[in-house]
Each structure stands twice: as C-alpha cells, then as structure tokens.
C-alpha positions in Angstrom: 21.1 1.7 -0.8 23.9 3.9 -2.2 26.5 1.4 -1.2 24.8 -1.4 -3.0 24.9 -3.5 0.1 21.2 -4.5 0.0 20.9 -4.6 -3.8 20.2 -8.4 -3.9 17.9 -8.4 -0.9 14.2 -7.4 -0.6 14.3 -5.0 2.3 12.6 -1.8 3.5 13.4 0.8 6.1 10.8 1.1 8.8 11.4 3.6 11.7 15.2 3.4 11.1 15.2 -0.5 11.1 16.1 -2.4 7.9 13.4 -5.1 7.6 13.8 -8.1 5.3 10.7 -8.8 3.2 9.3 -12.2 2.6 9.6 -13.2 -1.1 6.1 -12.8 -2.6 4.1 -15.9 -3.7 1.9 -16.1 -6.8 -1.3 -15.1 -4.8 0.4 -12.0 -3.5 1.7 -11.0 -7.0 -1.7 -11.6 -8.6 -3.5 -9.4 -5.9 -0.9 -6.6 -6.3 -1.2 -6.6 -10.0 -5.0 -6.6 -9.9 -5.1 -3.7 -7.5 -2.7 -1.8 -9.6 -4.6 -2.5 -12.8 -8.0 -1.5 -11.4 -6.6 1.8 -10.0 -4.3 2.7 -12.9 -6.9 2.1 -15.7 -9.6 4.1 -13.9 -7.3 7.0 -12.8 -6.1 7.7 -16.3 -3.7 10.7 -16.0 -5.1 12.2 -12.8 -2.4 10.7 -10.5 0.5 8.2 -10.7 0.6 4.6 -9.4 3.6 2.5 -8.6 4.1 -1.1 -7.5 6.7 -2.1 -4.8 8.6 1.2 -5.2 10.2 3.4 -2.5 8.0 5.8 -0.7 9.7 8.6 1.3 7.4 8.3 4.3 9.6 9.9 6.9 13.3 10.6 7.4 13.7 7.2 9.1 11.3 5.2 6.9 11.3 4.3 3.3 8.8 1.4 2.8 8.1 -0.3 -0.5 4.3 -0.4 -0.5 2.8 -3.0 -2.7 0.8 -0.3 -4.5 0.6 3.4 -4.0 -1.1 6.3 -5.6 0.6 9.7 -5.5 0.2 13.2 -7.1 1.4 13.9 -10.6 4.7 15.6 -10.7 8.4 15.3 -11.5 10.2 12.6 -9.4 13.6 12.6 -11.0 15.5 13.5 -7.8 13.4 12.2 -5.0 10.9 9.5 -4.2 7.3 10.6 -3.6 6.7 12.0 -0.1 2.9 12.1 -0.3 0.5 9.3 -1.0 -3.2 9.6 -1.8 -3.5 5.8 -1.2 -1.2 3.1 0.0 -2.2 -0.6 -0.4 -0.4 -3.5 1.2 -1.4 -7.1 0.3 -0.9 -9.3 3.3 -0.8 -12.9 4.5 2.4 -13.5 6.4 3.1 -9.7 6.8 -0.3 -9.0 8.4 1.1 -8.2 11.9 3.7 -5.7 10.5 1.1 -4.2 8.1 -1.4 -3.7 11.0 0.9 -2.7 13.8 4.0 -1.1 12.3 3.0 0.2 8.9 -0.4 1.5 10.0 1.3 3.7 12.5 4.0 4.7 10.0 1.5 5.6 7.3 -0.8 7.4 9.8 2.1 9.6 10.8 3.3 10.2 7.2 1.7 12.2 4.5 -0.8 9.4 3.5 -4.5 10.1 3.0 -5.7 6.5 3.1 -4.3 3.0 3.7 -5.7 -0.4 2.7 -4.7 -3.9 3.7 -5.8 -6.6 1.4 -5.9 -9.5 3.9 -5.7 -12.9 2.3 -5.8 -14.6 5.7 -9.0 -12.8 6.8 -10.6 -12.6 3.3 -11.4 -8.9 3.5 -9.9 -5.5 2.8 -9.3 -3.1 5.8 -9.6 0.5 4.9 -7.9 3.1 7.2 -8.9 6.7 6.9 -8.8 10.1 8.7 -5.3 9.9 10.2 -4.3 12.0 13.2 -0.8 11.7 14.6 0.0 8.0 14.6 -3.6 6.8 14.7 -6.3 6.4 12.1 -9.7 7.9 12.9 -11.6 5.1 11.1 -11.0 1.5 10.2 -13.6 -0.4 8.2 -13.6 -3.9 6.8 -15.0 -4.8 3.3 -15.7 -8.3 2.2 -16.5 -10.2 -1.0 -19.4 -8.7 -2.9 -18.5 -5.1 -1.8 -16.9 -2.4 -4.0 -14.4 0.0 -2.5 -13.2 3.4 -3.8 -10.3 5.6 -2.7 -11.4 8.9 -0.9 -9.4 10.9 -3.5 -11.1 9.3 -6.4 -14.6 8.1 -5.5 -15.3 7.2 -9.1 -12.6 4.6 -9.1 -14.4 1.3 -8.2 -12.5 -1.8 -7.0 -14.5 -5.0 -6.5 -13.2 -6.8 -3.4 -13.9 -10.2 -5.0 -11.4 -9.4 -7.8 -8.4 -8.5 -5.6 -8.7 -11.5 -3.1 -7.6 -15.0 -4.1 -10.4 -17.4 -5.0 -11.7 -19.4 -2.0 -10.6 -23.0 -1.5 
C-alpha cells in the first residue's frame, strides 16, 4: 500500500477486504515456477507473464495471482487490468480460490482461470465467463496436457505442475 502499512505482510485485496495470504511452502513454489516456465518459454514475446504480482481486477480487488498472462504493453503507471489466463496453485487456499477468486475473476477482465489443486491432484480449468459465473469448468488429471485458450500451441503437462505422489 502507499502508506507502507502492509509492506512486510503477504496480503491481497479481494472485494474490498484485505486478506492475509498463507506463506507458500516448497511444493507451492515449485508448482508456481513450473507453470510460469512452461508458459513463458512457449509464449516467447506474444504476451507477458508475472508471478505473484498485483492484478487490477476491479476497483475493490487487487489480487496477487500465482501466475498470470496479460497482453503486451506498457505498465509503468498501472497494473494490468486484463488477463488472458490466471493460475492459482492451491492446497490450503482451495476454498478461497474456488468460491471467492473464481467469482472475482469471472466478473473481471479474465479470459480463463486455472486452479492447480495439490489436494485433489488435478487442474480445474474455468472458461467462458458471464457475469460472476464461468460457463464451463473442466478437470484435468495426470497424463493430460492443457493449453490456454488464447495460445492453443502452448502445452502444459499436468504431471509436471503437480507435486509427485507420495
């Protein structure tokens, strides 16, 4: 924040509420980095990718998505307001990611939302938003390969972004 009040805390603004974020563990960090690497390498210069950076979703919400893809452009004076893809890696945050953030992202300028669920061992893909709802939700398990709608040539093996079993 401008006042520096939350500088030492990991927080995000969701629907006008400041929400404290759980410190990420090694499995979370590894998943996030793998998602980022797969997307960034294959995108080349067609779009931009950030990790845990502010996304100006709405006037009342500035989440810090684990990974998000946004159009090329100059962002010196404002955080991106449009996302081609938002990815959240979840274990303890699963309820917030499914109930709060899915509504937030559906109502914002987000084309597609993925939840990499460590607890359920699959990736949920949310597409075709209308209002605060997503038109389709699909689940993709180990052995499957998923691609963002905006970049169908970008291939991400689900096996590679989930932690090893056991």
